[in-house]
ZADO-1210 file (C-alpha; in nm, 4 decimals, padded with zeros to 6 digits):
<atoms>
<atom x="04.5831" y="-00.9013" z="-02.8534" code="UNK" pos="1"/>
<atom x="04.6906" y="-00.6318" z="-02.6110" code="UNK" pos="2"/>
<atom x="04.6782" y="-00.8089" z="-02.2655" code="UNK" pos="3"/>
<atom x="04.6055" y="-00.4798" z="-02.0914" code="UNK" pos="4"/>
<atom x="04.2947" y="-00.4156" z="-02.2856" code="UNK" pos="5"/>
<atom x="04.0558" y="-00.4513" z="-01.9925" code="UNK" pos="6"/>
<atom x="04.2445" y="-00.1920" z="-01.7887" code="UNK" pos="7"/>
<atom x="04.2942" y="00.0328" z="-02.0796" code="UNK" pos="8"/>
<atom x="03.9186" y="00.0381" z="-02.1601" code="UNK" pos="9"/>
<atom x="03.8137" y="00.0618" z="-01.7914" code="UNK" pos="10"/>
<atom x="04.0160" y="00.3788" z="-01.7629" code="UNK" pos="11"/>
<atom x="03.8664" y="00.5157" z="-02.0795" code="UNK" pos="12"/>
<atom x="03.5066" y="00.4353" z="-01.9709" code="UNK" pos="13"/>
<atom x="03.5643" y="00.5746" z="-01.6250" code="UNK" pos="14"/>
<atom x="03.6704" y="00.8892" z="-01.7908" code="UNK" pos="15"/>
<atom x="03.3699" y="00.8837" z="-02.0351" code="UNK" pos="16"/>
<atom x="03.1220" y="00.8249" z="-01.7525" code="UNK" pos="17"/>
<atom x="03.2190" y="01.1625" z="-01.6002" code="UNK" pos="18"/>
<atom x="03.1673" y="01.3355" z="-01.9264" code="UNK" pos="19"/>
<atom x="02.8311" y="01.1454" z="-02.0023" code="UNK" pos="20"/>
<atom x="02.6714" y="01.2219" z="-01.6751" code="UNK" pos="21"/>
<atom x="02.6781" y="01.5966" z="-01.7436" code="UNK" pos="22"/>
<atom x="02.6069" y="01.5706" z="-02.1195" code="UNK" pos="23"/>
<atom x="02.2928" y="01.6855" z="-02.2993" code="UNK" pos="24"/>
<atom x="02.3111" y="01.3474" z="-02.4831" code="UNK" pos="25"/>
<atom x="02.2324" y="01.1444" z="-02.1699" code="UNK" pos="26"/>
<atom x="02.0046" y="01.4222" z="-02.0084" code="UNK" pos="27"/>
<atom x="02.0309" y="01.2827" z="-01.6552" code="UNK" pos="28"/>
<atom x="01.7971" y="01.5573" z="-01.5174" code="UNK" pos="29"/>
<atom x="01.5228" y="01.4493" z="-01.7760" code="UNK" pos="30"/>
<atom x="01.5815" y="01.0971" z="-01.6784" code="UNK" pos="31"/>
<atom x="01.5414" y="01.1555" z="-01.3132" code="UNK" pos="32"/>
<atom x="01.2199" y="01.3420" z="-01.3988" code="UNK" pos="33"/>
<atom x="01.0767" y="01.0329" z="-01.5620" code="UNK" pos="34"/>
<atom x="01.2172" y="01.0112" z="-01.9112" code="UNK" pos="35"/>
<atom x="01.2544" y="00.6587" z="-02.0481" code="UNK" pos="36"/>
<atom x="01.5971" y="00.6035" z="-02.2035" code="UNK" pos="37"/>
<atom x="01.4975" y="00.3032" z="-02.4161" code="UNK" pos="38"/>
<atom x="01.4249" y="00.3188" z="-02.7881" code="UNK" pos="39"/>
<atom x="01.1414" y="00.1955" z="-02.9957" code="UNK" pos="40"/>
<atom x="01.3580" y="-00.0733" z="-03.1500" code="UNK" pos="41"/>
<atom x="01.4359" y="-00.2555" z="-02.8270" code="UNK" pos="42"/>
<atom x="01.1062" y="-00.1821" z="-02.6436" code="UNK" pos="43"/>
<atom x="00.9112" y="-00.3508" z="-02.9433" code="UNK" pos="44"/>
<atom x="01.1306" y="-00.6638" z="-02.9157" code="UNK" pos="45"/>
<atom x="01.1289" y="-00.6736" z="-02.5348" code="UNK" pos="46"/>
<atom x="00.7545" y="-00.6289" z="-02.5024" code="UNK" pos="47"/>
<atom x="00.5868" y="-00.6342" z="-02.1590" code="UNK" pos="48"/>
<atom x="00.8759" y="-00.6876" z="-01.9029" code="UNK" pos="49"/>
<atom x="00.6587" y="-00.6596" z="-01.5895" code="UNK" pos="50"/>
<atom x="00.7763" y="-00.9279" z="-01.3507" code="UNK" pos="51"/>
<atom x="01.0541" y="-01.0493" z="-01.5696" code="UNK" pos="52"/>
<atom x="01.4143" y="-01.0934" z="-01.4650" code="UNK" pos="53"/>
<atom x="01.6520" y="-00.9220" z="-01.6939" code="UNK" pos="54"/>
<atom x="02.0455" y="-00.9316" z="-01.6975" code="UNK" pos="55"/>
<atom x="02.1688" y="-00.6216" z="-01.8677" code="UNK" pos="56"/>
<atom x="02.5255" y="-00.6662" z="-02.0024" code="UNK" pos="57"/>
<atom x="02.7580" y="-00.3707" z="-02.0463" code="UNK" pos="58"/>
<atom x="02.4936" y="-00.1355" z="-01.8965" code="UNK" pos="59"/>
<atom x="02.7115" y="00.1841" z="-01.8651" code="UNK" pos="60"/>
<atom x="02.5742" y="00.3973" z="-01.5843" code="UNK" pos="61"/>
<atom x="02.2356" y="00.2225" z="-01.5812" code="UNK" pos="62"/>
<atom x="01.9892" y="00.4448" z="-01.7577" code="UNK" pos="63"/>
<atom x="01.8399" y="00.1556" z="-01.9704" code="UNK" pos="64"/>
<atom x="01.8606" y="-00.0856" z="-01.6694" code="UNK" pos="65"/>
<atom x="01.6672" y="00.1551" z="-01.4545" code="UNK" pos="66"/>
<atom x="01.4217" y="00.2308" z="-01.7348" code="UNK" pos="67"/>
<atom x="01.3550" y="-00.1408" z="-01.7427" code="UNK" pos="68"/>
<atom x="01.3021" y="-00.1448" z="-01.3726" code="UNK" pos="69"/>
<atom x="01.0631" y="00.1367" z="-01.3901" code="UNK" pos="70"/>
<atom x="00.8561" y="-00.0784" z="-01.6339" code="UNK" pos="71"/>
<atom x="00.8435" y="-00.3439" z="-01.3693" code="UNK" pos="72"/>
<atom x="01.1343" y="-00.5692" z="-01.4541" code="UNK" pos="73"/>
<atom x="01.3745" y="-00.7210" z="-01.1876" code="UNK" pos="74"/>
<atom x="01.7107" y="-00.6009" z="-01.3291" code="UNK" pos="75"/>
<atom x="02.0756" y="-00.6817" z="-01.2766" code="UNK" pos="76"/>
<atom x="02.3169" y="-00.4465" z="-01.4610" code="UNK" pos="77"/>
<atom x="02.6843" y="-00.5289" z="-01.5156" code="UNK" pos="78"/>
<atom x="02.9660" y="-00.3144" z="-01.6519" code="UNK" pos="79"/>
<atom x="03.3422" y="-00.3025" z="-01.6569" code="UNK" pos="80"/>
<atom x="03.3619" y="00.0630" z="-01.5407" code="UNK" pos="81"/>
<atom x="03.3558" y="00.1130" z="-01.1600" code="UNK" pos="82"/>
<atom x="03.2687" y="00.4671" z="-01.1980" code="UNK" pos="83"/>
<atom x="02.9718" y="00.3834" z="-01.4118" code="UNK" pos="84"/>
<atom x="02.8496" y="00.1214" z="-01.1706" code="UNK" pos="85"/>
<atom x="02.8950" y="00.3663" z="-00.8776" code="UNK" pos="86"/>
<atom x="02.6717" y="00.6228" z="-01.0665" code="UNK" pos="87"/>
<atom x="02.4152" y="00.3500" z="-01.1520" code="UNK" pos="88"/>
<atom x="02.3863" y="00.2585" z="-00.7885" code="UNK" pos="89"/>
<atom x="02.3487" y="00.6189" z="-00.7051" code="UNK" pos="90"/>
<atom x="02.0677" y="00.6755" z="-00.9468" code="UNK" pos="91"/>
<atom x="01.9010" y="00.3630" z="-00.8380" code="UNK" pos="92"/>
<atom x="01.8971" y="00.4845" z="-00.4818" code="UNK" pos="93"/>
<atom x="01.7653" y="00.8341" z="-00.5810" code="UNK" pos="94"/>
<atom x="01.4843" y="00.6771" z="-00.7833" code="UNK" pos="95"/>
<atom x="01.3932" y="00.4404" z="-00.5048" code="UNK" pos="96"/>
<atom x="01.4230" y="00.1383" z="-00.7491" code="UNK" pos="97"/>
<atom x="01.5431" y="-00.2112" z="-00.6721" code="UNK" pos="98"/>
<atom x="01.7847" y="-00.2806" z="-00.9563" code="UNK" pos="99"/>
<atom x="02.1113" y="-00.4526" z="-00.8834" code="UNK" pos="100"/>
<atom x="02.4446" y="-00.3457" z="-01.0244" code="UNK" pos="101"/>
<atom x="02.7758" y="-00.5365" z="-01.0393" code="UNK" pos="102"/>
<atom x="03.1126" y="-00.4139" z="-01.1607" code="UNK" pos="103"/>
<atom x="03.2464" y="-00.7005" z="-01.3715" code="UNK" pos="104"/>
<atom x="03.4007" y="-00.7769" z="-01.7181" code="UNK" pos="105"/>
<atom x="03.1425" y="-00.9704" z="-01.9189" code="UNK" pos="106"/>
<atom x="03.3824" y="-01.2832" z="-01.9269" code="UNK" pos="107"/>
<atom x="03.4314" y="-01.2836" z="-01.5443" code="UNK" pos="108"/>
<atom x="03.0546" y="-01.2666" z="-01.4692" code="UNK" pos="109"/>
<atom x="03.0099" y="-01.6404" z="-01.3980" code="UNK" pos="110"/>
<atom x="03.2489" y="-01.5919" z="-01.1013" code="UNK" pos="111"/>
<atom x="03.0449" y="-01.3005" z="-00.9768" code="UNK" pos="112"/>
<atom x="02.6735" y="-01.4100" z="-01.0244" code="UNK" pos="113"/>
<atom x="02.4802" y="-01.7344" z="-00.9984" code="UNK" pos="114"/>
<atom x="02.1382" y="-01.7257" z="-01.1373" code="UNK" pos="115"/>
<atom x="01.9439" y="-01.7377" z="-01.4671" code="UNK" pos="116"/>
<atom x="01.7240" y="-01.4751" z="-01.6290" code="UNK" pos="117"/>
<atom x="01.4162" y="-01.4555" z="-01.8428" code="UNK" pos="118"/>
<atom x="01.5928" y="-01.2009" z="-02.0663" code="UNK" pos="119"/>
<atom x="01.9606" y="-01.1342" z="-02.1292" code="UNK" pos="120"/>
<atom x="01.9834" y="-00.7891" z="-02.2945" code="UNK" pos="121"/>
<atom x="02.2724" y="-00.5821" z="-02.4372" code="UNK" pos="122"/>
<atom x="02.2674" y="-00.2752" z="-02.6854" code="UNK" pos="123"/>
<atom x="02.4444" y="-00.0071" z="-02.8773" code="UNK" pos="124"/>
<atom x="02.8303" y="-00.0047" z="-02.8943" code="UNK" pos="125"/>
<atom x="02.8753" y="-00.3141" z="-02.6909" code="UNK" pos="126"/>
<atom x="03.0419" y="-00.5799" z="-02.9105" code="UNK" pos="127"/>
<atom x="03.3494" y="-00.3965" z="-03.0196" code="UNK" pos="128"/>
<atom x="03.4954" y="-00.4032" z="-02.6715" code="UNK" pos="129"/>
<atom x="03.4946" y="-00.7901" z="-02.6574" code="UNK" pos="130"/>
<atom x="03.7774" y="-00.9791" z="-02.8342" code="UNK" pos="131"/>
<atom x="03.6166" y="-01.3335" z="-02.8166" code="UNK" pos="132"/>
<atom x="03.2534" y="-01.3585" z="-02.9328" code="UNK" pos="133"/>
<atom x="03.2300" y="-01.7311" z="-02.8715" code="UNK" pos="134"/>
<atom x="03.3140" y="-01.6725" z="-02.5055" code="UNK" pos="135"/>
<atom x="03.0686" y="-01.3876" z="-02.4940" code="UNK" pos="136"/>
<atom x="02.7955" y="-01.6194" z="-02.6299" code="UNK" pos="137"/>
<atom x="02.8867" y="-01.8736" z="-02.3710" code="UNK" pos="138"/>
<atom x="02.8256" y="-01.6246" z="-02.0990" code="UNK" pos="139"/>
<atom x="02.4728" y="-01.5430" z="-02.2605" code="UNK" pos="140"/>
<atom x="02.3868" y="-01.9270" z="-02.2548" code="UNK" pos="141"/>
<atom x="02.5104" y="-01.9509" z="-01.8989" code="UNK" pos="142"/>
<atom x="02.2622" y="-01.6837" z="-01.7734" code="UNK" pos="143"/>
<atom x="01.9549" y="-01.7391" z="-01.9936" code="UNK" pos="144"/>
<atom x="01.6754" y="-01.9548" z="-01.8595" code="UNK" pos="145"/>
<atom x="01.5759" y="-02.2414" z="-02.0947" code="UNK" pos="146"/>
<atom x="01.2547" y="-02.0612" z="-02.1594" code="UNK" pos="147"/>
<atom x="01.4295" y="-01.7272" z="-02.1792" code="UNK" pos="148"/>
<atom x="01.5508" y="-01.5209" z="-02.4661" code="UNK" pos="149"/>
<atom x="01.8596" y="-01.3091" z="-02.5554" code="UNK" pos="150"/>
<atom x="01.8061" y="-00.9612" z="-02.7132" code="UNK" pos="151"/>
<atom x="02.0911" y="-00.7741" z="-02.8878" code="UNK" pos="152"/>
<atom x="02.0425" y="-00.4318" z="-03.0471" code="UNK" pos="153"/>
<atom x="02.3759" y="-00.2990" z="-03.1903" code="UNK" pos="154"/>
<atom x="02.5233" y="-00.0605" z="-03.4318" code="UNK" pos="155"/>
<atom x="02.5747" y="-00.2264" z="-03.7788" code="UNK" pos="156"/>
<atom x="02.9322" y="-00.3340" z="-03.8410" code="UNK" pos="157"/>
<atom x="02.9562" y="-00.1478" z="-04.1696" code="UNK" pos="158"/>
<atom x="02.9489" y="00.1681" z="-03.9579" code="UNK" pos="159"/>
<atom x="03.2817" y="00.0906" z="-03.8039" code="UNK" pos="160"/>
<atom x="03.4498" y="00.0472" z="-04.1420" code="UNK" pos="161"/>
<atom x="03.4393" y="00.4114" z="-04.2095" code="UNK" pos="162"/>
<atom x="03.6530" y="00.7052" z="-04.0985" code="UNK" pos="163"/>
<atom x="03.4822" y="00.9461" z="-03.8575" code="UNK" pos="164"/>
<atom x="03.3552" y="01.1798" z="-04.1517" code="UNK" pos="165"/>
<atom x="03.2229" y="00.8782" z="-04.3487" code="UNK" pos="166"/>
<atom x="03.4366" y="00.9749" z="-04.6581" code="UNK" pos="167"/>
<atom x="03.6453" y="00.6557" z="-04.6842" code="UNK" pos="168"/>
<atom x="03.6894" y="00.3012" z="-04.5541" code="UNK" pos="169"/>
<atom x="03.9621" y="00.2815" z="-04.2822" code="UNK" pos="170"/>
<atom x="03.8945" y="-00.0570" z="-04.1135" code="UNK" pos="171"/>
<atom x="03.8077" y="-00.4136" z="-04.2071" code="UNK" pos="172"/>
<atom x="03.4476" y="-00.5267" z="-04.1829" code="UNK" pos="173"/>
<atom x="03.5611" y="-00.8069" z="-03.9381" code="UNK" pos="174"/>
<atom x="03.9068" y="-00.8650" z="-03.7881" code="UNK" pos="175"/>
<atom x="04.0627" y="-01.0634" z="-03.5030" code="UNK" pos="176"/>
<atom x="04.3272" y="-00.8026" z="-03.4679" code="UNK" pos="177"/>
<atom x="04.2709" y="-00.5256" z="-03.2074" code="UNK" pos="178"/>
<atom x="04.2166" y="-00.1744" z="-03.3208" code="UNK" pos="179"/>
<atom x="04.4145" y="00.0573" z="-03.0799" code="UNK" pos="180"/>
<atom x="04.2996" y="00.4230" z="-03.1006" code="UNK" pos="181"/>
<atom x="04.2795" y="00.7388" z="-02.9112" code="UNK" pos="182"/>
<atom x="03.9229" y="00.8602" z="-02.9208" code="UNK" pos="183"/>
<atom x="03.7023" y="01.1158" z="-02.7367" code="UNK" pos="184"/>
<atom x="03.3395" y="01.0937" z="-02.6396" code="UNK" pos="185"/>
<atom x="03.0433" y="01.0671" z="-02.8738" code="UNK" pos="186"/>
<atom x="02.8172" y="01.2791" z="-02.6555" code="UNK" pos="187"/>
<atom x="02.7163" y="01.6219" z="-02.7885" code="UNK" pos="188"/>
<atom x="02.9634" y="01.5472" z="-03.0690" code="UNK" pos="189"/>
<atom x="03.2496" y="01.6640" z="-02.8567" code="UNK" pos="190"/>
<atom x="03.6032" y="01.5257" z="-02.9050" code="UNK" pos="191"/>
<atom x="03.8259" y="01.7558" z="-02.6762" code="UNK" pos="192"/>
<atom x="04.0236" y="01.4641" z="-02.5229" code="UNK" pos="193"/>
<atom x="04.2063" y="01.1757" z="-02.6635" code="UNK" pos="194"/>
<atom x="04.1689" y="00.8610" z="-02.4575" code="UNK" pos="195"/>
<atom x="04.3356" y="00.5253" z="-02.5507" code="UNK" pos="196"/>
<atom x="04.0922" y="00.2430" z="-02.6195" code="UNK" pos="197"/>
<atom x="04.1247" y="-00.1124" z="-02.7550" code="UNK" pos="198"/>
<atom x="03.8370" y="-00.2607" z="-02.9662" code="UNK" pos="199"/>
<atom x="03.7589" y="-00.5204" z="-03.2360" code="UNK" pos="200"/>
<atom x="03.5315" y="-00.5259" z="-03.5429" code="UNK" pos="201"/>
<atom x="03.2859" y="-00.8135" z="-03.5572" code="UNK" pos="202"/>
<atom x="03.0688" y="-00.8870" z="-03.8531" code="UNK" pos="203"/>
<atom x="02.7143" y="-00.9969" z="-03.8102" code="UNK" pos="204"/>
<atom x="02.8228" y="-01.3445" z="-03.9381" code="UNK" pos="205"/>
<atom x="03.0768" y="-01.3618" z="-03.6556" code="UNK" pos="206"/>
<atom x="02.7903" y="-01.2754" z="-03.4077" code="UNK" pos="207"/>
<atom x="02.5438" y="-01.5409" z="-03.5327" code="UNK" pos="208"/>
<atom x="02.8038" y="-01.8044" z="-03.5616" code="UNK" pos="209"/>
<atom x="02.9216" y="-01.7615" z="-03.2082" code="UNK" pos="210"/>
<atom x="02.5734" y="-01.7806" z="-03.0794" code="UNK" pos="211"/>
<atom x="02.4948" y="-02.0952" z="-03.2779" code="UNK" pos="212"/>
<atom x="02.8065" y="-02.2614" z="-03.1500" code="UNK" pos="213"/>
<atom x="02.7003" y="-02.1878" z="-02.8001" code="UNK" pos="214"/>
<atom x="02.3588" y="-02.3389" z="-02.8597" code="UNK" pos="215"/>
<atom x="02.1635" y="-02.0145" z="-02.8897" code="UNK" pos="216"/>
<atom x="01.9233" y="-02.0423" z="-03.1752" code="UNK" pos="217"/>
<atom x="01.8861" y="-01.7140" z="-03.3701" code="UNK" pos="218"/>
<atom x="01.5122" y="-01.6617" z="-03.4440" code="UNK" pos="219"/>
<atom x="01.5053" y="-01.3099" z="-03.5710" code="UNK" pos="220"/>
<atom x="01.7764" y="-01.0676" z="-03.7273" code="UNK" pos="221"/>
<atom x="01.6588" y="-00.7329" z="-03.8492" code="UNK" pos="222"/>
<atom x="01.8755" y="-00.4500" z="-03.9949" code="UNK" pos="223"/>
<atom x="01.7602" y="-00.0862" z="-03.9842" code="UNK" pos="224"/>
<atom x="01.8562" y="00.2049" z="-04.2084" code="UNK" pos="225"/>
<atom x="01.8721" y="00.4492" z="-03.9280" code="UNK" pos="226"/>
<atom x="02.0230" y="00.5108" z="-03.5811" code="UNK" pos="227"/>
<atom x="01.8107" y="00.6453" z="-03.2960" code="UNK" pos="228"/>
<atom x="02.1093" y="00.8415" z="-03.1822" code="UNK" pos="229"/>
<atom x="02.2583" y="01.1486" z="-03.3506" code="UNK" pos="230"/>
<atom x="02.6240" y="01.0373" z="-03.3101" code="UNK" pos="231"/>
<atom x="02.7374" y="00.9966" z="-03.6802" code="UNK" pos="232"/>
<atom x="02.8990" y="01.2773" z="-03.8682" code="UNK" pos="233"/>
<atom x="02.6731" y="01.3965" z="-04.1424" code="UNK" pos="234"/>
<atom x="02.3544" y="01.2058" z="-04.0290" code="UNK" pos="235"/>
<atom x="02.0203" y="01.3610" z="-04.1237" code="UNK" pos="236"/>
<atom x="01.7149" y="01.3284" z="-03.9060" code="UNK" pos="237"/>
<atom x="01.4384" y="01.2202" z="-04.1437" code="UNK" pos="238"/>
<atom x="01.1791" y="01.2074" z="-03.8559" code="UNK" pos="239"/>
<atom x="01.2040" y="01.2389" z="-03.4830" code="UNK" pos="240"/>
<atom x="01.4656" y="00.9903" z="-03.3395" code="UNK" pos="241"/>
<atom x="01.5613" y="00.8445" z="-03.6887" code="UNK" pos="242"/>
<atom x="01.8987" y="00.9567" z="-03.8126" code="UNK" pos="243"/>
<atom x="02.0086" y="00.8483" z="-04.1618" code="UNK" pos="244"/>
<atom x="02.3404" y="00.8337" z="-04.3611" code="UNK" pos="245"/>
<atom x="02.3642" y="00.8284" z="-04.7366" code="UNK" pos="246"/>
<atom x="01.9875" y="00.8988" z="-04.7781" code="UNK" pos="247"/>
<atom x="01.9097" y="00.5715" z="-04.5963" code="UNK" pos="248"/>
<atom x="02.1073" y="00.3620" z="-04.8209" code="UNK" pos="249"/>
<atom x="02.3318" y="00.2247" z="-04.5542" code="UNK" pos="250"/>
<atom x="02.2256" y="00.0052" z="-04.2524" code="UNK" pos="251"/>
<atom x="02.3162" y="00.1693" z="-03.9236" code="UNK" pos="252"/>
<atom x="02.1696" y="-00.0713" z="-03.6663" code="UNK" pos="253"/>
<atom x="02.0641" y="-00.4365" z="-03.6287" code="UNK" pos="254"/>
<atom x="01.8714" y="-00.6313" z="-03.3815" code="UNK" pos="255"/>
<atom x="01.8816" y="-01.0013" z="-03.3012" code="UNK" pos="256"/>
<atom x="01.6772" y="-01.2324" z="-03.0998" code="UNK" pos="257"/>
<atom x="01.8014" y="-01.5709" z="-02.9783" code="UNK" pos="258"/>
<atom x="01.6818" y="-01.8537" z="-02.7594" code="UNK" pos="259"/>
<atom x="01.8581" y="-02.1390" z="-02.5838" code="UNK" pos="260"/>
<atom x="01.8403" y="-02.4356" z="-02.8179" code="UNK" pos="261"/>
<atom x="01.6663" y="-02.7460" z="-02.6799" code="UNK" pos="262"/>
<atom x="01.8996" y="-03.0627" z="-02.6920" code="UNK" pos="263"/>
<atom x="01.5935" y="-03.2372" z="-02.8294" code="UNK" pos="264"/>
<atom x="01.5582" y="-03.0116" z="-03.1344" code="UNK" pos="265"/>
</atoms>
């Protein structure tokens, strides 16, 4: 494993944050005017969050965290990128919300935070930046109340097997070896710059096994044949907010709900 992966990826996400803030994809102006950035998949799972404490892992510059705060949740968002956290704090102040943001690597969070939450939440493009899923699952267990739940919504790992044009398979479904690339940003389908990144491919079995080993019982796993985001080359929007590849024959997203396992069960 490249021992500098954290700093390489921090630099990448600091650069991406600057691009994303001004992109049509993130539509910051619309967000400030009241647009909710959450999608139907996660809102259906999360339900009524009023009065609930939520830890949002890998929150980027905080739009989903702040959307949850607007819905009445007490939110703490964490992200590796200091530029993203700075922007999240700025948005939080502008909107007059009370969300809290911490700049931290997921694995280091137990050294930065000491409380438990009703919900631990993470979504879309998050797991590939983490080399050790069992350690990640341990962090989830550390911060979830015994009566709480963990919610993951993530792009399906088959997506990351393909080349950018979805014409051939370039990568393994699951691998312990890091994938070192130079990539641009997915917003507005622009790829003007090549920024080094280090990531890993994790199959669904890897995710479930890691959670089970850390005593997180998986109670629901759902696969979706669409993405709520238009970020994949050749995707077709069959209805508003649902983008399909290969006529819907390929899963693009999955969701998972887990709960801490009682030692008595």
